[in-house]
Structures are given as C-alpha cells and as structure tokens.
C-alpha positions in Angstrom: -13.1 15.2 -28.4 -12.5 17.5 -25.4 -8.7 17.3 -25.0 -8.8 19.2 -21.7 -11.1 16.6 -20.2 -9.0 13.7 -21.6 -5.9 15.3 -20.0 -7.8 15.6 -16.7 -8.9 11.9 -16.9 -5.2 10.9 -17.5 -4.1 12.8 -14.5 -6.9 11.3 -12.3 -6.2 7.8 -13.6 -2.4 8.2 -12.8 -3.2 9.4 -9.3 -5.6 6.5 -8.6 -3.2 3.9 -10.0 -0.3 5.3 -7.9 -2.5 5.1 -4.8 -3.6 1.5 -5.6 0.0 0.4 -6.2 1.0 1.7 -2.8 -2.1 0.3 -1.1 -1.8 -3.2 -2.5 2.0 -3.5 -2.0 1.8 -3.1 1.8 3.0 -0.2 3.9 2.2 3.2 2.4 -1.1 4.8 1.9 -1.1 7.8 -0.5 -4.8 8.6 -0.1 -7.7 7.4 2.1 -10.6 5.2 0.9 -12.7 8.3 1.1 -10.5 10.3 -1.2 -10.0 7.3 -3.6 -13.7 6.7 -3.9 -14.4 10.3 -4.6 -11.7 10.5 -7.3 -12.8 7.2 -8.8 -16.4 8.4 -9.0 -15.3 11.7 -10.6 -13.3 9.8 -13.2 -16.2 7.6 -14.1 -18.5 10.6 -14.5 -16.0 12.1 -17.0 -15.8 8.8 -18.8 -19.6 8.7 -19.1 -19.7 12.3 -20.3 -16.9 11.9 -22.9 -17.7 8.3 -23.9 -13.9 7.5 -23.5 -12.4 4.9 -21.2 -8.6 5.2 -21.1 -6.6 1.9 -21.3 -4.9 2.7 -18.0 -8.2 3.6 -16.2 -8.8 1.8 -12.9 -12.6 1.7 -13.8 -11.8 -0.8 -16.5 -10.0 -3.5 -14.6 -9.9 -5.5 -11.3 -7.5 -4.4 -8.7 -4.2 -6.3 -8.9 -1.7 -7.1 -6.1 2.0 -7.2 -7.2 3.1 -10.5 -5.7 6.1 -12.4 -7.2 5.8 -16.1 -7.9 4.4 -18.7 -10.3 1.2 -17.5 -12.0 -1.9 -19.6 -12.6 -5.2 -18.9 -14.4 -8.4 -19.0 -12.3 -11.0 -21.7 -13.4 -13.6 -19.0 -13.2 -12.8 -15.3 -13.7 -13.0 -13.2 -10.5 -15.0 -10.2 -11.6 -15.4 -7.4 -9.1 -18.8 -6.3 -7.8 -20.6 -3.1 -8.7 -20.9 -0.8 -5.7 -23.4 1.7 -4.3 -24.0 3.9 -1.3 -27.8 4.0 -1.8 -30.0 1.4 0.0 -32.6 1.9 -2.8 -30.1 0.4 -5.3 -30.0 -2.8 -3.2 -33.8 -3.1 -3.3 -33.8 -2.6 -7.1 -31.0 -5.2 -7.4 -33.0 -7.8 -5.4 -36.1 -7.5 -7.6 -38.1 -9.0 -4.8 -36.1 -12.2 -4.8 -34.5 -13.7 -1.6 -31.1 -12.3 -1.0 -28.2 -12.8 1.5 -26.4 -10.0 3.3 -22.8 -10.5 4.5 -19.7 -8.5 5.4 -17.6 -7.0 2.7 -14.3 -7.9 4.4 -11.4 -5.6 3.8 -8.5 -8.0 3.0 -7.1 -10.0 0.1 -9.1 -12.5 -1.9 -7.5 -16.0 -2.0 -8.9 -19.0 -3.9 -8.4 -22.4 -2.3 -8.8 -25.6 -4.4 -9.3 -29.1 -3.0 -9.0 -32.4 -4.9 -9.5 -35.8 -3.3 -10.1 -34.3 0.1 -6.8 -32.5 0.2 -5.7 -28.9 -0.4 -4.1 -28.8 -3.9 -3.4 -25.0 -4.3 -4.0 -21.5 -3.0 -3.9 -18.7 -5.5 -4.2 -14.9 -5.0 -6.8 -12.9 -6.9 -4.2 -11.2 -9.2 -5.9 -9.4 -12.0 -9.1 -11.5 -11.7 -8.0 -13.9 -14.5 -4.5 -14.9 -13.4 -3.2 -15.0 -9.8 0.0 -16.0 -7.9 0.3 -19.4 -6.4 1.0 -19.2 -2.6 0.1 -22.7 -1.5 3.4 -22.9 0.5 1.9 -20.2 2.9 -1.3 -22.1 3.6 0.0 -23.6 6.9 0.6 -20.1 8.2 -2.9 -18.8 7.4 -5.7 -19.8 9.8 -8.9 -21.1 8.3 -7.4 -23.0 5.4 -7.7 -26.7 6.3 -5.2 -29.1 4.8 -7.8 -31.9 4.5 -11.7 -31.9 4.2 -14.4 -34.5 4.1 -15.3 -33.8 0.4 -13.2 -36.0 -1.9 -14.4 -34.3 -5.1 -13.2 -31.1 -6.7 -14.0 -28.1 -4.6 -13.1 -24.4 -5.2 -13.6 -21.8 -2.5 -13.0 -18.0 -2.5 -12.3 -16.2 0.7 -10.8 -13.1 2.2 -7.5 -13.1 4.0 -8.0 -10.7 6.9 -6.3 -9.6 10.1 -8.5 -8.6 13.1 -8.2 -5.1 14.5 -6.9 -6.6 17.8 -4.2 -8.6 16.1 -3.2 -5.7 13.9 -2.7 -3.4 16.9 -0.8 -6.1 18.7 1.5 -6.7 15.8 2.3 -3.0 15.4 3.1 -2.6 19.1 5.2 -5.8 19.2 7.1 -5.2 15.9 7.5 -1.5 15.8 6.7 -1.7 12.0 4.5 0.8 10.3 1.4 -0.2 8.3 -1.6 2.0 7.5 -4.3 -0.7 8.2 -4.8 -4.4 8.6 -5.4 -4.9 4.9 -2.0 -3.4 4.1 -0.3 -5.7 6.7 -2.1 -8.8 5.2 -1.0 -7.7 1.7 2.6 -7.2 2.7 2.7 -10.5 4.6 1.7 -12.6 1.6 4.8 -11.4 -0.2 7.0 -13.0 2.4 8.7 -16.4 1.9 9.2 -17.3 5.6 6.2 -19.3 6.7 6.9 -18.7 10.4 7.0 -14.9 9.9 3.7 -15.0 8.0 2.2 -17.1 10.9 3.2 -14.3 13.3 0.8 -11.9 11.5 -2.3 -14.0 12.5 -4.0 -13.9 9.1 -7.4 -15.5 9.0 -9.0 -16.8 5.7 -12.8 -16.3 5.7 -14.6 -18.1 2.9 -17.3 -16.0 1.2 -18.2 -18.0 -2.0 -18.3 -21.7 -2.9 -17.3 -21.4 -6.5 -17.4 -25.1 -7.6 -18.6 -28.3 -6.0 -19.8 -31.6 -7.4 -22.8 -31.5 -5.1 -26.2 -30.1 -6.1 -26.4 -27.0 -3.9 -28.3 -24.2 -5.7 -29.0 -22.1 -2.6 -26.2 -19.7 -1.4 -27.0 -20.4 2.2 -26.9 -24.1 1.7 -23.5 -23.8 0.0 -22.1 -21.8 2.9 -23.6 -24.3 5.4 -21.9 -27.1 3.5 -18.6 -25.3 3.8 -19.2 -25.0 7.6 -19.9 -28.7 7.8 -16.5 -29.4 6.2 -14.7 -27.4 8.9 -14.5 -24.0 7.2 -15.6 -20.8 9.0 -17.4 -18.9 6.2 -18.4 -15.3 6.4 -21.4 -14.3 8.6 -24.6 -13.9 6.6 -28.3 -13.1 6.9 -31.1 -14.2 4.6 -33.7 -11.6 3.6 -36.7 -13.2 2.1 -38.7 -10.0 1.5 -36.2 -7.4 0.4 -38.5 -4.4 0.4 -37.2 -0.9 1.2 -38.1 -1.0 4.9 -36.7 -4.5 5.5 -33.5 -3.8 3.6 -32.9 -0.5 5.5 -33.5 -2.2 8.9 -31.0 -5.0 8.0 -28.4 -2.4 6.9 -28.9 -0.4 10.1 -28.5 -3.5 12.3 -25.3 -4.5 10.5 -24.0 -1.0 10.6 -24.5 -0.7 14.4 -22.4 -3.8 14.9 -19.5 -1.9 13.2 -20.0 1.3 15.1 -20.5 -0.5 18.4 -17.3 -2.5 17.8 -18.9 -5.9 17.9 -17.3 -7.0 14.6 -13.6 -7.9 15.1 -12.7 -7.8 11.4 -11.9 -4.8 9.2 -14.8 -4.3 6.8 -15.6 -1.6 4.2 -19.2 -2.3 3.6 -21.7 -5.1 2.9 -22.3 -7.6 0.1 -25.7 -8.5 -1.3 -26.0 -11.8 -3.2 -29.0 -13.7 -4.6 -30.0 -16.8 -2.7 -30.5 -18.6 -6.0 -27.0 -19.1 -7.2 -28.1 -20.5 -10.6 -30.0 -17.3 -11.3 -27.0 -15.2 -10.1 -24.8 -17.0 -12.6 -27.0 -16.2 -15.6 -26.4 -12.5 -15.6 -24.5 -10.6 -18.2 -21.0 -8.9 -17.9 -20.7 -5.2 -18.2 -17.1 -4.0 -18.2 -15.5 -6.0 -15.3 -18.7 -6.5 -13.4 -21.1 -9.4 -13.5 -24.5 -7.8 -13.1 -26.1 -10.6 -11.0 -23.0 -11.8 -9.1 -23.7 -9.4 -6.2 -23.7 -5.8 -5.2 -21.4 -4.1 -2.8 -22.9 -1.6 -0.4 -20.4 1.0 1.0 -21.2 3.4 3.7 -21.2 7.1 3.0 -18.5 8.7 5.2 -19.8 11.5 7.3 -17.2 14.3 7.4 -16.7 17.4 9.6 -14.4 20.4 9.7 -12.6 21.3 12.8 -9.5 23.1 14.1 -6.2 21.5 15.2 -5.4 22.1 18.9 -2.1 20.3 19.1 0.0 17.3 17.9 0.7 14.6 20.4 3.6 12.2 19.9 2.9 8.6 20.9 5.9 6.2 21.2 5.6 2.5 20.7 8.5 0.1 20.0 10.7 3.0 19.1 8.4 4.6 16.4 7.0 7.9 17.5 3.6 8.5 15.9 2.0 12.0 15.5 -1.6 12.2 16.7 -3.8 15.1 15.8 -5.9 16.5 18.7 -8.6 18.8 17.5 -11.8 20.5 18.6 -14.4 17.8 19.2 -16.8 17.0 16.4 -19.8 14.6 16.1 -19.3 11.7 13.6 -21.4 8.6 13.2 -23.1 9.2 16.5 -19.9 9.6 18.6 -17.7 12.5 19.7 -14.3 12.5 17.9 -11.4 14.7 19.0 -8.2 12.8 17.9 -6.8 10.9 14.9 -3.5 9.2 14.2 -1.5 10.8 11.4 0.7 7.6 11.0 4.1 9.2 10.3 6.0 12.3 9.2 5.3 11.5 5.5 1.5 11.6 6.0 1.8 14.9 7.9 3.8 16.4 5.0 1.4 15.0 2.4 -1.6 16.5 4.1 0.1 19.8 4.9 -0.3 19.6 8.7 0.7 22.8 10.5 0.3 24.1 14.0 -2.5 25.1 16.3 -5.5 26.5 14.3 -4.9 24.4 11.2 -8.3 23.6 9.6 -8.9 19.9 9.2 -11.6 17.7 7.5 -12.1 14.5 9.4 -14.1 11.3 8.9 -14.5 7.9 10.6 -13.2 5.6 7.9 -15.6 2.6 7.5 -17.5 3.9 10.5 -14.6 3.0 12.9 -11.3 4.8 12.6 -11.0 8.6 12.9 -9.1 9.9 9.9 -7.8 13.3 8.8 -8.7 13.3 5.0 -7.4 16.8 4.1 -6.2 20.1 5.4 -8.5 23.0 4.5 -6.1 25.7 5.8 -2.6 25.4 7.2 -1.7 27.6 10.1 1.9 27.8 11.3 4.4 24.9 11.1 4.5 21.3 12.3 6.9 21.1 15.3 8.7 17.7 15.2 10.2 16.9 18.6 14.0 16.2 18.9 13.4 14.3 22.2 11.4 11.1 22.9 8.2 11.9 24.8 8.7 8.8 27.0 12.3 8.7 27.9 13.5 12.1 26.9 16.4 10.9 24.8 17.2 12.1 21.2 15.1 11.3 18.2 15.8 11.2 14.5 13.7 11.0 11.3 14.4 7.8 9.3 13.3 6.8 5.7 12.2 3.3 5.0 14.1 3.7 1.6 15.4 6.6 -0.4 12.3 8.7 -1.0 10.2 6.3 1.1 8.1 6.7 4.3 9.6 9.0 6.9 9.1 8.1 10.5 10.3 9.6 13.8 12.4 7.2 15.9 13.7 7.1 19.5 17.5 6.4 19.7 17.4 5.0 23.2 17.7 1.2 23.1 16.4 1.1 26.7 13.3 3.3 26.2 10.4 1.8 28.1 8.2 2.2 25.0 10.4 -0.4 23.3 9.2 -2.9 25.8 5.6 -2.9 24.6 6.0 -6.4 23.2 7.4 -7.7 26.6 4.6 -6.0 28.6 1.9 -7.2 26.2 3.1 -10.8 26.8 3.0 -10.2 30.5 -0.7 -9.2 30.6 -1.8 -11.7 27.9 -4.2 -14.6 28.6 -1.3 -17.0 28.7 0.5 -14.6 31.1 -1.0 -13.1 34.2 -4.2 -12.5 32.2 -5.3 -8.9 32.8 -8.5 -9.3 30.8 -9.2 -6.7 28.2 -5.8 -5.0 28.4 -4.8 -4.7 24.7 -1.4 -4.0 23.2 -2.7 -0.5 22.2 -3.7 0.2 25.8 -0.4 -1.1 27.1 1.4 1.4 24.8 -0.8 4.2 26.0 0.0 3.4 29.7 3.7 3.4 28.9 3.4 6.8 27.1 1.6 8.3 30.1 4.5 7.1 32.3 2.3 4.9 34.4 3.9 1.6 33.4 7.7 1.2 33.4 8.0 -2.3 34.9 5.8 -5.3 35.6 4.7 -4.2 39.1 3.3 -1.0 37.8 0.3 -2.8 36.3 -0.9 -3.6 39.8 -0.7 0.1 41.0 -2.9 1.5 38.2 -5.7 2.3 40.7 -3.6 5.3 41.7 -4.3 6.7 38.3 -8.1 5.9 38.3 -9.3 9.5 38.1 -6.9 10.4 35.4 -7.7 7.3 33.4 -11.5 8.0 33.4 -10.7 11.3 31.7 -8.9 9.7 28.8 -10.4 9.3 25.3 -11.9 5.9 24.9 -12.2 5.3 28.7 -15.1 5.8 31.0 -16.5 4.8 34.4 -17.4 1.3 33.3 -14.3 0.5 31.2 -11.9 1.7 33.9 -13.8 -0.2 36.6 -13.6 -3.4 34.5 -9.9 -2.9 33.9 -9.1 -2.3 37.6 -11.2 -5.4 38.5 -9.2 -7.4 35.9 -6.0 -6.2 37.5 -7.2 -7.4 40.9 -8.1 -10.8 39.5 -4.7 -11.1 38.0 -3.0 -10.8 41.4 -3.7 -14.5 41.9 -1.6 -16.3 39.3 -0.2 -19.8 38.9 3.5 -20.2 38.8 3.7 -21.5 35.2 1.7 -18.4 34.0 3.9 -16.0 35.9 7.1 -17.6 34.7 5.9 -17.4 31.1 4.7 -13.8 31.6 8.2 -12.5 32.5 9.3 -12.9 28.8 12.5 -14.7 29.6 14.1 -15.6 26.3 13.6 -19.3 25.4 11.2 -19.7 28.3 7.8 -20.3 26.7 4.8 -22.1 28.3 6.3 -25.6 27.8 9.7 -24.6 29.3 8.0 -22.9 32.2 5.9 -26.0 33.0 9.0 -28.4 32.6 11.1 -26.3 35.0 8.3 -26.2 37.6 7.8 -29.9 37.5 11.2 -30.3 39.1 11.6 -27.1 41.3 9.2 -24.8 43.0 9.3 -21.2 41.7 11.1 -19.8 44.8 13.9 -22.5 44.4 14.2 -21.8 40.7 14.7 -18.1 41.3 17.1 -18.6 44.2 19.2 -21.2 42.3 19.4 -19.0 39.2 20.6 -16.0 41.2 23.2 -17.8 43.2 24.7 -20.3 40.8 28.0 -20.1 39.0 26.9 -22.9 36.6 24.7 -21.5 33.7 23.7 -25.1 32.9 22.3 -25.8 36.3 18.8 -26.6 35.0 19.9 -28.5 31.9 19.3 -32.0 33.2 15.6 -31.3 33.6 13.5 -33.0 30.9 13.3 -30.9 27.7 15.5 -28.0 29.0 19.1 -28.4 27.9 22.1 -26.1 28.3 20.9 -23.2 26.1 17.5 -22.7 27.8 19.1 -23.2 31.3 21.7 -20.5 30.5 19.1 -18.1 29.2 17.0 -18.5 32.4 20.1 -18.0 34.6 21.2 -14.9 32.7 17.8 -13.3 33.1 17.7 -13.6 36.9 21.4 -12.6 37.3 20.6 -9.3 35.7 20.3 -6.9 38.6 17.6 -4.9 36.7 15.5 -8.0 36.1 16.0 -9.4 39.6 14.9 -6.2 41.2 11.8 -5.9 38.9 10.9 -9.4 39.8 11.2 -8.7 43.5 8.9 -5.7 43.3 6.4 -7.7 41.2 6.3 -10.5 43.9 5.2 -7.8 46.4 2.1 -7.3 44.2 1.0 -10.9 43.4 0.1 -14.2 45.1 1.5 -17.2 43.3 -0.1 -20.7 43.3 2.4 -23.5 42.7 0.1 -25.2 40.2 2.0 -27.3 37.7 0.2 -30.3 36.3 -3.5 -31.0 36.0 -4.6 -32.5 39.3 -7.6 -34.3 37.9 -9.2 -35.4 34.7 -12.8 -34.1 35.0 -12.4 -31.7 32.1 -9.8 -33.7 30.1 -10.0 -33.2 26.4 -12.6 -30.4 26.6 -12.3 -26.8 25.5 -14.2 -24.1 27.3 -14.9 -20.4 26.8 -15.8 -18.4 29.9 -17.7 -15.1 29.7 -19.8 -12.8 31.9 -19.8 -12.5 35.7 -19.3 -15.5 38.1 -20.6 -16.0 41.6 -19.6 -19.5 42.6 -15.9 -19.2 41.9 -14.0 -16.2 43.3 -13.5 -14.7 39.8 -13.2 -15.9 36.1 -9.5 -16.5 36.6 -10.3 -19.0 39.4 -12.8 -20.8 37.2 -10.3 -21.0 34.3 -7.6 -22.3 36.7 -9.9 -25.0 38.0 -10.7 -26.1 34.4 -7.0 -26.3 33.6 -6.3 -28.1 36.8 -8.8 -30.8 35.7 -7.1 -31.3 32.3 -9.3 -28.9 30.3 -8.4 -26.0 28.1 -9.8 -22.4 28.2 -9.7 -20.2 25.1 -10.9 -16.6 24.5 -13.1 -17.1 21.4 -16.0 -19.4 20.5 -15.2 -21.6 17.5 -15.9 -25.1 16.2 -13.3 -26.4 18.6 -15.2 -25.1 21.6 -17.1 -27.8 23.6 -18.9 -25.5 26.1 -19.5 -21.8 26.7 -19.9 -20.9 30.4 -22.1 -17.9 30.9 -24.5 -17.3 33.8 -26.8 -15.5 31.4 -27.7 -18.0 28.7 -30.3 -15.6 27.2 -27.7 -12.9 26.6 -27.5 -11.5 23.1 -23.7 -11.1 23.4 -21.5 -12.0 20.4 -20.2 -15.1 22.2 -23.7 -16.4 23.0 -24.8 -15.8 19.4 -21.8 -17.6 18.0 -22.3 -20.5 20.3 -25.9 -20.8 19.3 -25.0 -20.6 15.6 -22.5 -23.5 16.1 -24.9 -25.5 18.4 -22.4 -25.3 21.2 -24.0 -25.8 24.7 -24.1 -22.8 27.0 -23.7 -23.8 30.7 -24.3 -21.7 33.8 -21.9 -22.0 36.6 -24.3 -24.2 38.5 -24.6 -26.6 35.5 -20.8 -26.6 35.1 -20.2 -27.5 38.7 -22.9 -30.1 38.7 -21.1 -31.8 35.8 -17.4 -31.1 36.4 -17.2 -29.6 39.9 -15.4 -31.0 43.0 -17.1 -34.0 44.6 
C-alpha cells in the first residue's frame, strides 16, 4: 500500500469534511463549490487508484447537517445522486427511455409526511437514514400545507430554498453575514423562534413523491398529483426521445434561464429522472448512490485569470464588505469585472493583496462572480479605518474567538444602517418603486445618492452616472426612472406605511386614516402634548399612538417628511370604494395604455376590493398583460396553472367603471 497516497487522501478528506461542516452549519464558507468539487474528484481518483476508501471520506456518505433535536429514521433511505458534468453521461443514463429534467435546487432537503389529510411531521435529511424532526417550524416555511385533500399516508421530499431576491433583502435588512442562500436556509433551521424563521422567507419546493396509496407510476403524474393537492413542486420538462441532440438542446435551454436570470431560486445544476418510477426503483445501490434514482448534472465552471485593480468597500447595515474590482474578463457569455469577497476572513484565506494581484475567477453556478484563488499576491490589503459612507471610524470584529472577521462602521447614525428602512419605503406595500431591490438601495446609499426618502425622487440627476455602473444600462436605468415617476402618485395608507414608523404597519396606517386625513394626522402628532391622542381610534391604543407621535415630533423625521411631501402627490384613499374586484387576486405585468400607469391600475383594483400581488401562484385569479402571447416567466407560469390572462381591455370590460 502506498502510504504517501494514503496520507494525501487523509489530508484531502479532512479538508473536505471541514469545509462541509462550515457550509452546512450556516455562515462561513471555507472553500467554493468549484474548489470542493475539484478536491472531491481528486480524492475519488486516488481512491480508485489505491482501492482504499477511508472511513472518514466524504465520498462514502451522504452530506449531513448538524441540527440539534429529536432524531427520526426515514421510511426510505435518502441516497444521494451520482453526478456528472458531461451531457453524454445523461444520454447513456437515459438508455432511450423517457426522462424528466428539473432543477437541482441548492437548499436543504426536508421530508414532509401526511396522515389522514394532515401534516404529521417534517424531518431534515440528516445522514440520509436518520434526520432531525423540525415539525414545529413548518408554519414558518412557505409551501408546506398543514392540510391536504389526500387522507391516506403521503411522504414528500422537497428542498427548502431562499430566492436570490429574498436573500439579498435579508442581508441588507439584518446586517448579518451569510455566504449564500443555502447557508442562510441551513442556519435558519437551527433556530427555535418560529417568527424569526418566518422572516427568512424560506420556500419548500417538492421534488419527489416518495410514498402514496394511489397508483401513479409516472413521475410527471406524481408531480401533477402533488400540484392538485396544493403543493408547488419543482419545475420539470419531459424528454421522450433522449438522444444526444435533444438532451443537449434541453440543457442549453435550462442553462440560459440561469444565465439570463429568469430562475429566481439558487440552483447548482439539473436533475435527470426516469419517467417510469417503478423502473427507477429497481436499480442497485453502489456506495451511497442508487444507480437508477436519478443523475445530477452540474455545470462546468468556466474560469479566467485577471489582475486586481482595487478593492472597493461597500457598506450595508453597518457591515463593510470588500469587493474585488479587476480587469474585465469574459465568463459564461458576459463581461465580469467585480466580485464580492464577503469579509476580511475570506480576503485573508485567499491571500488578497493590492493592485496587480493575480486572481482566478469564475461565475459560480453560472450566476455569481467569485474569486476562487489568488495566483500571485502583490502588495498588501489596505483595510480602511473610516466608513466609506459616513466617514466615521471602523473596527474589525470577530463573530466568535477565531471566527469570521468583518469590518464594521461604529456610527449608529450611518445612512448605510438605514437600508432596511429605505427598502421598506420603496417596497410594493410602500410607495412601490418597481424593480428597486434591497441590493440596489444599498448601492445608491453607498454612492451617496440616497440619504433620505426624498432622494429617491431626485435620482434622475444621476442618470448619466447610473448608466455607467456595473449591472445597469440604458434600458434598466430608463425603467427605474419611470418607476420612480410612477411612485410619485401614492395613496395615503401606502405612504404612511412606507415611512417605517415603529408599530405602524399596514393595518395601523389604514385604521388611523379611517378617522383622520393624512394632513390632520401629521399636524396633530407634531403639535400635541398628549402621546395617547390617537389611542381611542379602533385598534390603535396608547402604545401605537405614542410611537406615531414620537416619530413626527423628531425634528429630523419631520423635516425629512416635509421634503418628501414636496416630491409626491398623495391620494386620500382609505377603504375600498367598490366591490367589483372583491375576493379576487390579480398580478399586473407589462405596459399599460388605458390606465396612466401600472400603479394606477393596481390602485383601482384595490379600491374595488381586490388584491394585487407580485408573483403568479395558485392563489392568483387573473394575470393582466396586454401581450397574452408573451413568453415571459409570468405568462408561462399562468398558462401552467391555467390562470386566465386578461388584456387591459378585457379587464375593464369585466371590472371597469360603468
């Protein structure tokens, strides 16, 4: 036996296990997926060469997340899928039989069991044989219904994921540090507080119906059955003739949806499964893989070498993040010239230096630019002692002794710490500046363009500079500025909610405005000596009244509100004036030409008792789009769910003013 190779394998296994433990526990990320896969494959090659598999080798077991709590064995072992980066392997796996292609979602697998039509338990994947019971967290995870129409015994596997948009919003609002949505989801499921888990906006997406008392041998039929019960299973596509050309075209189409940003969820590849689930279950088990259960296809990361130009320091919610800016390189069909380095610890791990440092970069999972290693360090990393936003002092803090090191701003009044407040202001429930994400809000703050509410309505002054920013362009800037103009016309309840007054949510805003017009509310709050002046209003009480009064008696808040009122037109719309849309839920997309803008259409629907949401789901009654033939994601989703698509003319004919 070659002892040198055994020692090498032990070192590799230890590094992989350490990285896995950090990855699955939540916040830290010792190595990228790119590095982990490369090291894993190298270890497996050595195992094949020597004929030795170490007991601690990650090639011999399913990944395990360290959650505390009561353990429970799975009814059916959860074996992992073999993986490949070669389309030809998918063709060989299919053997000419019909297959389904679906997303390989990058989250945590949870198993939900139903008995008698009710949810009986939710269990984590664990080690594939035994998992942790987290049924108490089910109410905080979207997509796990409490009751279903099947009164038998039903077992469903799905992935707990957080969308990229929700991930970015959480980081901006909380100021916490997580490497990616998967780590945030993992860390969230270790929490005991249901309300805190709910704040993370985790969605459970079923990908396998493990057990049912119904005779459903086809994978597609099983997924359709889950959909009929109220679940929202993973998107899938049937391939009846899986020859090389057909499989390659399907892979290309799904890959484009990732690179074009059409898919909202973090994914790390595709999953191929047989349509015939009976045939799939008859395969043998090799190691910890069932050879017919499915095959995971992972994209080959395209890497490029480049030179560091500078480190930019981006501040959000008090945490100051280093961003590498380097000579532009072409990756996955796009030009890349910057990548987040997450924190000081990551910079130190990589060996980031100064200008001229040679970097190797990829687009992880086709989406996120990532520095995977430093080829040559030039000079030293210069860590700023002043905040780039407010100019006050900074300090490096450790999450725990020997833990992650991050740079923090010490100024409690730094505008960057108001990302959460400003994100609420521009949200759909607020003034609704369509398309303005928490990440973009943070960028505008870092650039010094937004320091108070009114500044959002003066962004046109920065139009030329904005078009030169990474990720922006003529069309995106034009759309953003148009959304800003649309948001100038806002209803009083939305504006009051948007201000972020403590204890003044949407319901409180509506209740106050039922009794007093907005102008009277503001005047009374500023002039009163009685903090409980509004407490007699239905559902308000002394605490909410006092919070409202305190906010407007702050000179800083009052002045910011006055400047904001110079930029907007407020409609005193409080209650639904009619019932034409009562009980109906709409989604509005695309251009409008009958109503002044999409905001006006949304306000009309709400004034007639209807509800407007941002995403098409089973709860949607109608999608309004003047281009019903569009191939947009919303149109496609509506057609999949058999939700009618109305043009503006059709909408006004049914629900318009008489």
